[in-house]
Each structure stands twice: as structure tokens, then as C-alpha cells.
N, C-alpha and C positions, 0 to 999 in steps of 0.2 A: 158257267154263272150263267147270265144273261139268256143264251141258247136252249139252255135245257127248262130252265126257267119259262120259256115261253111257249117248250115244247108239251111243258106237262100242260100248262092251258091247251093249248091246240088237243092234244089227245082228249080232254074230258067234254072239250066242245065236240070233237067228233064223235063222243056219245049221244049229246045231244043232241046235234041238231039231222036234221033226215038228209036222205039225198038228193029230194028235190028242193031244197034250202040252200046248199050250198054244200059241196066235197072239197077238204083239206088234205094239203100236199104239203108235205115236208122234203124240201133239199139241204144235202149237207154242200156247204158252199167248199171244201176242203175236198171233196170227192169232183163237184162238176163246175170247175174253176171258169171252164170256157159258159156255160150256163149262166153263171152268177154275173161273167161279164156281159154277156149279151143281154138284160137287164139293169144292169147299172148299178148293181147290190156291192157299195162299199163300203156298208157298215153290216153287221148283223146285231141280231135278229132283226129282219128286214122282211116285214109282209107286205103281198103284192097281190090286189083284190082284183079279179075278173071277173066279166060280163060279155056275154056274149062273146068270147076270144080277146077280148080287150082290157088289160091293165085302165080300171078307172078308180084307183086307189092305193095309194101306197107308202105303208107304216112304217119309221126306223125305229131302233129299242123296242122294249117289253112293251105289251098292252097287255090289260085287264082281260077276262074275258067280256064284261057288259060292253068295253069298246069294239070288242072285234065283233060280238054281234052286231052293235051297230052301226062298225063299216059294211057288215053285210047285208044288213036291212031287217035284220032280225028282231 
């Protein structure tokens, strides 16, 4: 459901965004439970936005392309 919807949005954005603007990475929390715990992921989808190696923003729930671009500063 929601994760598939978010995945589709992120895949489309990955085609639009250049590598110097942002890098989009998806993690399957079922396969990477320890990683999800490290970052406090309790609900999915959860989007973490990094800058200079640090989390600068977090969004829980499906976000449309415009909201993701805004969070990325694009």
C-alpha cells in the first residue's frame, strides 16, 4: 500500500533529480530491522533527509513529489 505508493514517487523523482542535487535510497525495513531501529523508524513509509551526513528532516507517511522536492530544497 503506502510504501509501494511512496516507492513509485521516489523512483520517478530519482529519474528527475541529478546526482549533485540529491541521492535517493530506499531501505526495506523488513530486511534491515536493525537499521530501522537505529534511526527510530516506527511507521512506514518514513523519509529521512540528510545533509552533510546528518538527518535534517524526517517525514512519516506518503509524501507527494512536490513535498519531497521541497524537503530537499529543490
